[in-house]
C-alpha positions in Angstrom: -34.2 -69.8 -21.3 -34.0 -67.6 -24.3 -36.8 -67.9 -26.8 -36.3 -67.4 -30.6 -37.3 -63.8 -30.5 -34.7 -63.1 -27.8 -32.1 -65.0 -29.8 -33.0 -63.0 -32.9 -32.8 -59.7 -31.0 -29.3 -60.6 -29.7 -28.0 -61.6 -33.1 -29.1 -58.3 -34.6 -27.5 -56.3 -31.8 -30.8 -55.3 -30.1 -31.6 -55.7 -26.5 -34.3 -58.0 -25.1 -36.5 -57.2 -22.2 -37.8 -60.1 -20.1 -41.2 -60.0 -18.6 -40.8 -62.5 -15.8 -38.7 -62.2 -12.7 -37.5 -65.8 -13.0 -36.1 -65.0 -16.5 -34.2 -62.0 -15.2 -32.8 -64.0 -12.3 -31.7 -66.7 -14.7 -30.1 -64.3 -17.1 -28.3 -62.3 -14.4 -27.0 -65.6 -12.8 -25.8 -67.0 -16.1 -24.1 -63.7 -17.0 -22.3 -63.6 -13.6 -21.1 -67.2 -14.1 -20.0 -66.5 -17.7 -18.1 -63.4 -16.8 -16.3 -65.1 -13.9 -15.4 -68.1 -16.0 -14.2 -65.9 -18.9 -12.8 -62.8 -17.2 -11.3 -63.9 -13.9 -8.6 -66.1 -15.5 -7.6 -63.2 -17.8 -7.5 -60.8 -14.9 -5.5 -63.2 -12.7 -3.0 -63.7 -15.5 -2.8 -59.9 -16.1 -2.0 -59.1 -12.5 0.8 -61.7 -12.1 3.3 -59.2 -13.4 2.5 -56.7 -10.6 5.4 -57.0 -8.1 5.5 -53.6 -6.5 2.9 -51.6 -4.7 2.8 -48.8 -7.3 2.2 -51.4 -10.0 -1.4 -51.7 -8.7 -2.1 -48.1 -9.5 -2.8 -48.0 -13.2 -5.4 -50.8 -13.0 -7.0 -49.1 -10.0 -7.2 -45.7 -11.8 -8.8 -47.5 -14.8 -11.3 -49.3 -12.5 -12.1 -46.0 -10.7 -12.9 -44.4 -14.1 -15.0 -47.3 -15.3 -16.9 -47.5 -12.0 -17.5 -43.8 -12.1 -18.9 -44.1 -15.7 -21.2 -47.0 -14.6 -22.5 -44.7 -11.8 -23.2 -41.9 -14.2 -25.1 -44.3 -16.4 -27.2 -45.5 -13.4 -27.8 -41.9 -12.4 -29.1 -41.1 -16.0 -31.3 -44.2 -15.9 -32.7 -43.1 -12.5 -33.4 -39.6 -13.8 -35.2 -41.0 -16.8 -37.2 -43.5 -14.8 -38.3 -40.8 -12.4 -39.3 -38.4 -15.2 -41.5 -41.2 -16.6 -43.2 -41.8 -13.2 -41.5 -45.1 -12.4 -40.8 -44.3 -8.8 -39.9 -47.7 -7.5 -37.5 -48.3 -10.5 -36.0 -44.9 -10.0 -35.4 -45.6 -6.3 -33.7 -48.9 -7.0 -31.5 -47.2 -9.6 -30.6 -44.5 -7.2 -29.7 -47.1 -4.6 -27.5 -48.8 -7.3 -25.9 -45.4 -8.2 -25.1 -44.8 -4.5 -23.6 -48.2 -4.1 -21.4 -47.6 -7.2 -20.4 -44.2 -5.6 -19.4 -46.1 -2.4 -17.4 -48.7 -4.5 -15.7 -45.9 -6.3 -14.7 -44.3 -3.0 -13.2 -47.7 -1.9 -11.3 -48.0 -5.1 -10.0 -44.5 -4.6 -8.8 -45.4 -1.1 -7.1 -48.5 -2.5 -5.4 -46.3 -5.2 -4.1 -44.0 -2.5 -2.7 -47.1 -0.6 -0.5 -47.9 -3.6 1.8 -45.1 -2.5 3.9 -46.3 0.3 3.4 -44.1 3.4 0.7 -42.0 1.8 -2.1 -40.7 3.9 -5.3 -42.4 2.9 -8.4 -40.3 3.0 -10.8 -41.5 5.8 -14.0 -39.8 4.6 -15.4 -39.2 1.2 -15.4 -35.6 -0.1 -18.6 -33.8 0.5 
């Protein structure tokens, strides 16, 4: 549950750091539920006009770029955490970055699959 300080921080555009794991769990769960409720209907509506295989491509290219940017942000956070001596945090951020890299690879494969008959890469580039 957000306290008054957290609410004030949000209203002024500042972030709020939680100091209890249960608070983080609650915030992450609530955000996941909120995004699904708000964003999924809009996404479902937006994709209804896709009727041909190539029509998936623009959205996938955009998703690829956005996922790549998230990965870069996670990599920067991991670098900063490591430089400050927060090894466990840096390790978790590195894991998150690697997972984002894998997701980006999968999005790339899906993007290739929008071209009928195209050869889809079977291994990520080195």
